[in-house]
C-alpha positions as CSV (number, residue, x, y, z in Angstrom):
1,M,-20.0,107.5,44.3
2,D,-18.8,105.9,47.5
3,F,-20.6,103.2,49.6
4,K,-21.9,105.8,52.1
5,K,-23.6,107.9,49.3
6,L,-24.9,104.7,47.8
7,G,-26.8,104.1,51.1
8,L,-24.9,101.1,52.5
9,K,-24.9,100.7,56.3
10,G,-21.9,101.8,58.2
11,E,-21.2,98.3,59.6
12,L,-21.0,96.8,56.1
13,I,-18.8,99.7,54.9
14,A,-16.4,99.0,57.8
15,G,-16.5,95.3,56.9
16,L,-15.6,96.1,53.3
17,K,-12.7,98.3,54.4
18,K,-11.1,95.3,56.1
19,E,-11.0,93.7,52.7
20,K,-9.6,97.0,51.2
21,I,-12.8,97.5,49.2
22,I,-13.5,101.2,49.3
23,V,-15.3,102.3,46.1
24,P,-18.3,100.5,44.5
25,T,-17.9,99.0,41.0
26,P,-20.2,100.1,38.2
27,V,-22.5,97.1,38.7
28,Q,-22.7,97.7,42.4
29,N,-23.6,101.3,41.8
30,E,-26.2,100.3,39.1
31,I,-28.3,97.8,41.0
32,F,-27.9,98.6,44.7
33,K,-31.2,100.6,45.0
34,K,-33.0,98.4,42.5
35,V,-32.3,95.4,44.7
36,L,-33.4,97.2,47.8
37,E,-36.6,98.2,46.1
38,G,-37.3,94.5,45.4
39,K,-37.1,94.7,41.6
40,N,-36.8,91.5,39.4
41,L,-33.5,91.9,37.5
42,I,-31.5,90.3,34.7
43,V,-28.0,91.6,35.2
44,Q,-25.1,91.1,32.8
45,S,-21.7,91.7,34.3
46,Q,-18.5,89.9,33.7
47,T,-16.7,87.9,36.3
48,G,-14.3,90.1,38.2
49,T,-16.5,93.2,38.2
50,G,-17.8,92.8,41.7
51,K,-20.9,90.9,40.7
52,T,-21.2,88.8,43.8
53,L,-21.0,91.8,46.2
54,S,-23.5,93.7,43.9
55,F,-26.3,91.4,45.1
56,L,-24.9,90.4,48.5
57,L,-24.6,93.9,49.9
58,P,-28.2,95.2,49.4
59,L,-29.6,91.8,50.2
60,I,-27.7,91.6,53.5
61,Q,-28.8,95.1,54.3
62,K,-32.4,94.0,53.8
63,I,-32.1,91.0,56.2
64,E,-34.4,91.1,59.2
65,M,-32.2,89.6,61.9
66,A,-35.2,88.9,64.2
67,S,-37.1,86.9,61.6
68,K,-36.7,83.1,61.5
69,G,-36.1,81.1,58.3
70,V,-34.2,81.6,55.1
71,Q,-34.7,85.0,53.5
72,V,-32.2,84.8,50.6
73,L,-31.7,81.7,48.4
74,I,-28.8,81.9,46.0
75,L,-28.5,79.2,43.3
76,V,-25.2,78.5,41.6
77,P,-24.1,75.8,39.1
78,T,-21.1,74.4,40.9
79,H,-19.8,73.4,44.3
80,E,-16.8,75.6,43.9
81,L,-18.9,78.7,43.1
82,A,-21.1,78.0,46.1
83,M,-18.1,78.0,48.4
84,Q,-16.8,81.2,46.9
85,V,-20.1,83.0,47.5
86,Y,-20.4,81.4,51.0
87,N,-16.9,82.5,52.0
88,Q,-17.7,86.1,50.9
89,I,-20.8,86.0,53.0
90,K,-18.8,84.8,56.0
91,R,-16.2,87.5,55.6
92,L,-18.9,90.1,55.5
93,S,-20.6,88.7,58.6
94,T,-17.3,88.6,60.6
95,N,-15.9,91.9,59.4
96,S,-19.1,93.9,59.8
97,G,-19.9,92.4,63.2
98,I,-23.5,91.9,62.2
99,G,-23.4,88.2,62.6
100,F,-25.9,86.9,60.0
101,L,-25.8,83.2,59.2
102,A,-25.3,81.3,55.9
103,A,-25.3,77.7,54.8
104,T,-24.2,75.8,51.7
105,I,-26.3,73.1,50.1
106,V,-24.5,71.2,47.3
107,G,-24.5,67.8,45.8
108,N,-22.0,65.0,46.4
109,V,-21.6,66.1,50.1
110,N,-22.9,64.6,53.3
111,I,-26.5,65.6,53.3
112,A,-26.9,65.0,57.1
113,R,-24.4,67.8,57.8
114,Q,-26.3,70.1,55.5
115,I,-29.6,69.3,57.3
116,E,-27.8,70.1,60.6
117,A,-26.6,73.4,59.2
118,L,-30.2,74.4,58.3
119,K,-31.3,73.8,61.9
120,A,-29.2,76.8,62.9
121,K,-31.8,79.0,61.0
122,P,-29.4,80.7,58.5
123,Q,-30.7,83.8,56.8
124,L,-28.9,83.1,53.6
125,V,-28.5,79.7,51.7
126,V,-26.2,79.2,48.8
127,G,-26.6,76.0,46.8
128,T,-26.8,74.0,43.6
129,S,-30.3,73.6,42.3
130,G,-30.5,69.7,42.4
131,R,-29.5,69.4,46.1
132,V,-31.6,72.5,47.1
133,L,-34.6,70.9,45.4
134,E,-33.9,67.6,47.1
135,L,-33.9,69.2,50.6
136,I,-37.1,71.1,49.7
137,N,-38.8,67.9,48.8
138,K,-37.5,66.3,52.0
139,R,-39.0,69.3,53.9
140,K,-35.7,70.1,55.4
141,L,-35.3,73.4,53.6
142,K,-38.4,75.6,53.9
143,V,-38.6,78.3,51.2
144,H,-41.9,79.9,52.1
145,T,-39.9,82.5,54.0
146,V,-37.6,83.3,51.1
147,K,-37.9,86.9,49.9
148,T,-35.2,86.9,47.2
149,L,-34.1,84.2,44.8
150,V,-30.7,84.8,43.1
151,I,-29.8,82.7,40.1
152,D,-26.1,83.2,39.5
153,E,-24.4,82.1,36.2
154,V,-28.0,81.9,34.9
155,D,-26.9,80.8,31.4
156,K,-25.8,77.5,33.0
157,L,-28.7,77.1,35.4
158,L,-31.3,77.6,32.7
159,D,-29.6,75.3,30.1
160,K,-31.2,72.0,29.2
161,N,-29.3,70.1,32.0
162,N,-30.4,72.4,34.8
163,I,-33.6,74.2,33.8
164,S,-36.0,71.6,35.2
165,A,-34.5,71.7,38.8
166,T,-34.1,75.5,38.7
167,N,-37.7,76.0,37.6
168,D,-38.9,73.6,40.3
169,V,-37.1,75.5,43.0
170,L,-38.7,78.7,41.8
171,K,-42.1,77.1,41.8
172,C,-41.6,76.2,45.5
173,C,-41.1,79.8,46.4
174,L,-44.0,82.3,47.0
175,R,-45.4,84.1,44.0
176,D,-44.1,87.5,45.1
177,V,-40.5,86.4,45.6
178,Q,-37.9,88.8,44.2
179,V,-36.0,87.0,41.4
180,M,-32.6,88.2,40.1
181,L,-30.6,86.5,37.3
182,F,-26.8,87.1,36.9
183,S,-24.3,86.2,34.2
184,A,-21.3,87.5,32.3
185,S,-23.3,87.2,29.0
186,I,-27.0,87.1,28.4
187,P,-27.6,85.2,25.1
188,K,-31.0,85.0,23.4
189,V,-31.7,81.5,24.8
190,V,-31.4,82.8,28.3
191,L,-33.8,85.7,27.6
192,E,-36.3,83.2,26.1
193,A,-36.0,80.9,29.1
194,A,-36.3,83.8,31.5
195,N,-39.5,85.0,29.7
196,N,-41.0,81.5,30.2
197,L,-40.7,82.0,34.0
198,G,-43.7,84.3,33.8
199,I,-41.8,87.2,35.5
200,E,-41.4,90.7,34.3
201,F,-37.7,91.6,34.5
202,E,-35.7,94.8,34.2
203,I,-32.5,94.2,32.2
204,V,-29.3,95.8,33.4
205,K,-26.1,95.6,31.3
206,T,-22.9,97.0,32.7
207,T,-20.8,95.4,29.9
208,K,-21.5,95.0,26.2
209,N,-22.5,91.5,25.3
210,L,-19.9,89.3,23.6
211,S,-16.9,91.7,24.2
212,I,-13.4,90.8,25.2
213,P,-10.8,93.4,26.5
214,N,-8.4,94.7,23.9
215,N,-5.4,93.8,26.1
216,I,-5.8,90.1,25.4
217,R,-3.8,88.5,22.6
218,H,-5.3,85.4,20.9
219,I,-3.4,82.7,19.1
220,Y,-4.0,79.2,17.9
221,L,-1.8,76.2,17.0
222,L,-2.9,73.3,14.7
223,V,-2.1,69.8,15.8
224,E,-3.4,66.3,15.6
225,R,-5.9,65.4,18.3
226,R,-3.5,62.9,19.9
227,D,-0.8,65.6,20.2
228,K,-2.8,68.3,22.1
229,L,-1.4,67.5,25.5
230,E,2.1,67.2,24.2
231,M,1.7,70.7,22.6
232,L,0.5,72.0,26.0
233,R,3.7,70.8,27.6
234,K,5.8,72.5,24.9
235,L,3.9,75.7,25.2
236,A,4.3,75.7,28.9
237,G,8.1,75.6,28.4
238,S,8.0,78.3,25.8
239,I,5.6,80.8,27.3
240,K,6.6,80.1,31.0
241,P,3.3,81.7,32.3
242,E,3.3,83.0,35.8
243,K,-0.2,81.8,36.4
244,A,-2.3,79.9,33.8
245,M,-5.7,78.2,33.5
246,V,-6.0,75.2,31.2
247,F,-9.5,74.2,30.0
248,I,-10.2,70.5,29.3
249,N,-13.6,68.9,29.3
250,K,-12.7,65.1,29.6
251,S,-11.9,64.0,33.1
252,S,-9.3,61.4,31.8
253,D,-7.5,64.1,29.8
254,I,-7.5,66.5,32.8
255,E,-5.8,63.9,34.9
256,E,-3.3,63.1,32.1
257,A,-2.5,66.7,31.5
258,T,-2.0,67.3,35.2
259,Q,0.3,64.3,35.5
260,K,2.3,65.3,32.4
261,L,2.9,68.9,33.7
262,Q,3.8,67.6,37.1
263,Y,6.2,65.1,35.6
264,H,8.0,67.9,33.9
265,K,8.3,69.8,37.2
266,Y,5.5,72.3,36.7
267,N,3.4,73.2,39.7
268,A,0.0,72.0,38.4
269,K,-3.3,70.8,40.0
270,C,-6.8,70.2,38.6
271,I,-10.4,70.6,39.6
272,S,-13.2,68.4,38.2
273,G,-16.2,66.4,39.4
274,G,-14.0,63.3,39.9
275,I,-11.6,65.0,42.2
276,K,-12.1,64.8,46.0
277,K,-13.7,67.9,47.5
278,Q,-10.7,68.7,49.8
279,D,-8.3,68.4,46.9
280,R,-10.5,70.8,44.8
281,H,-10.6,73.3,47.7
282,T,-6.8,73.1,48.1
283,A,-6.2,73.6,44.4
284,I,-8.5,76.6,44.2
285,R,-7.0,78.2,47.4
286,E,-3.4,77.8,46.2
287,F,-4.2,79.2,42.7
288,D,-6.1,82.1,44.3
289,T,-3.1,82.9,46.5
290,D,-0.6,82.6,43.6
291,K,1.0,79.5,45.0
292,L,0.0,77.4,42.0
293,Q,1.2,78.0,38.4
294,F,-1.3,75.8,36.5
295,L,-5.0,75.2,37.3
296,I,-6.5,72.6,35.0
297,A,-10.3,72.6,34.9
298,T,-13.5,71.9,33.1
299,D,-15.7,74.8,32.1
300,I,-18.3,73.8,34.7
301,A,-15.8,73.4,37.5
302,A,-14.3,76.8,36.9
303,R,-17.5,78.7,36.1
304,G,-17.9,81.9,38.1
305,L,-14.7,81.5,40.0
306,D,-12.8,84.8,40.1
307,F,-9.0,84.6,40.0
308,K,-6.6,87.5,39.9
309,N,-3.4,87.8,37.9
310,V,-4.1,85.0,35.4
311,S,-1.5,85.7,32.6
312,T,-2.5,82.9,30.2
313,V,-5.5,80.8,29.3
314,F,-5.0,77.5,27.4
315,H,-7.9,75.8,25.6
316,I,-7.4,72.1,25.0
317,S,-11.1,71.5,24.6
318,I,-12.5,74.2,22.3
319,P,-15.7,75.9,23.4
320,E,-18.8,75.1,21.3
321,V,-20.1,78.7,21.3
322,S,-18.6,82.2,21.4
323,Q,-20.2,83.0,24.8
324,D,-18.1,80.2,26.4
325,Y,-14.9,81.5,24.8
326,L,-15.8,84.9,26.1
327,H,-16.1,83.5,29.7
328,R,-12.7,81.7,29.4
329,A,-10.5,84.2,27.6
330,G,-11.9,87.0,29.8
331,R,-10.2,85.4,32.8
332,T,-6.9,86.9,31.7
333,G,-6.0,90.5,31.0
334,R,-7.9,91.8,33.9
335,G,-7.6,95.5,34.7
336,E,-4.6,97.1,32.9
337,G,-2.7,93.8,32.7
338,K,-2.0,92.0,29.4
339,G,-3.3,88.5,28.8
340,L,-2.7,85.7,26.4
341,S,-5.4,83.2,25.2
342,V,-3.9,80.1,23.4
343,L,-6.1,77.6,21.5
344,I,-4.7,74.2,20.6
345,I,-6.9,72.9,17.8
346,T,-7.4,70.4,15.1
347,K,-8.2,71.2,11.5
348,E,-11.8,70.1,12.2
349,E,-12.1,72.8,14.9
350,L,-10.8,75.6,12.7
351,P,-14.4,76.8,11.7
352,R,-15.0,77.6,15.4
353,I,-12.0,79.9,15.5
354,K,-13.4,81.8,12.5
355,Q,-16.8,82.0,14.3
356,F,-15.2,83.4,17.5
357,Q,-13.5,86.1,15.4
358,K,-16.7,87.0,13.7
359,D,-18.9,87.0,16.8
360,L,-16.4,88.7,19.1
361,G,-14.7,91.1,16.7
362,I,-11.2,89.8,17.5
363,Q,-8.3,88.4,15.6
364,I,-6.9,85.0,16.5
365,F,-3.5,84.6,15.0
366,P,-2.1,81.2,13.6
367,K,1.2,80.2,15.2
368,K,3.5,77.1,15.2
369,M,6.3,75.8,17.4
370,Y,9.8,75.8,15.9
371,Q,12.9,74.8,18.0
372,G,11.0,75.4,21.2
373,K,9.7,78.8,20.3
374,I,6.3,80.1,19.1
375,V,6.7,81.6,15.6
376,R,4.5,82.8,12.8
377,C,3.1,80.3,10.4
């Protein structure tokens, strides 16, 4: 089915063509009419499947241009994901010629500028739950006009660190607001949290839960904890990835890994909460346009960001649960391309490798370094 048969307006179809987007993806096909009909949805669809456009296109089509106030509120867990969604909205607005307005509301940014942006009466607002709630409480963001609330990367926004603010934002909206929850995986804990919202949802799954494409190869190397970053350097020299992501959860280790790779003449930059906003934007833009070889990030900083042509994913900090490994490893091997997922682990972390294999139905092969090459153990 094409976008015209789906029922998308001609202006939006023309706007998509300028981005060379011609045919809707499965998730866009699946939920377009459901969104237009105002249904409350829980949608499972992996990053890179057109998830953002799947909710933006029908919601933009529903916007009443003559009405004042925010009509669509989109909650995301990170500043970076907020900017990615906002930039997609801007492209649609410009390329379609419709001219709807959007604003971003995120923490650790000048709040006065965000208040000024809201004075322009945007129809769509994208933001992190904490800052959105802050502006609601300051009565600078009025949500009584909101018709649809989208909670993207819902497994993060309904976790123990974010659920309170997310719930409070929902409580500020009118009772009949349309609510849609999106994530690449919908674990049991998310379903339980969603049920506690007191809303009846229709569940839409366009991908099986906890599944990784078969074209990704998984390997692990055992090291002492103090040797993890040195092993990363050795692997970088052996594999020579065209474009790689490195996941590290400690800010100090992120900076050390970045400096080590840069010292050895690798084109590497990092994104984390401690990095200046402009530097984060630069790193993301360069990685997205294939000008950067290594992007080093925390799980949170990289959550939801969609990058093409990632050949390798390195794990210095090992995910606690299989769902998080699914999110990470699935960033490589997109489409028909082959991918490599490399875990650098200690003996104490070996049980997690076995759990990933059991939960995800994959094989993670043990390897070691010998004379600068990766060989069988």
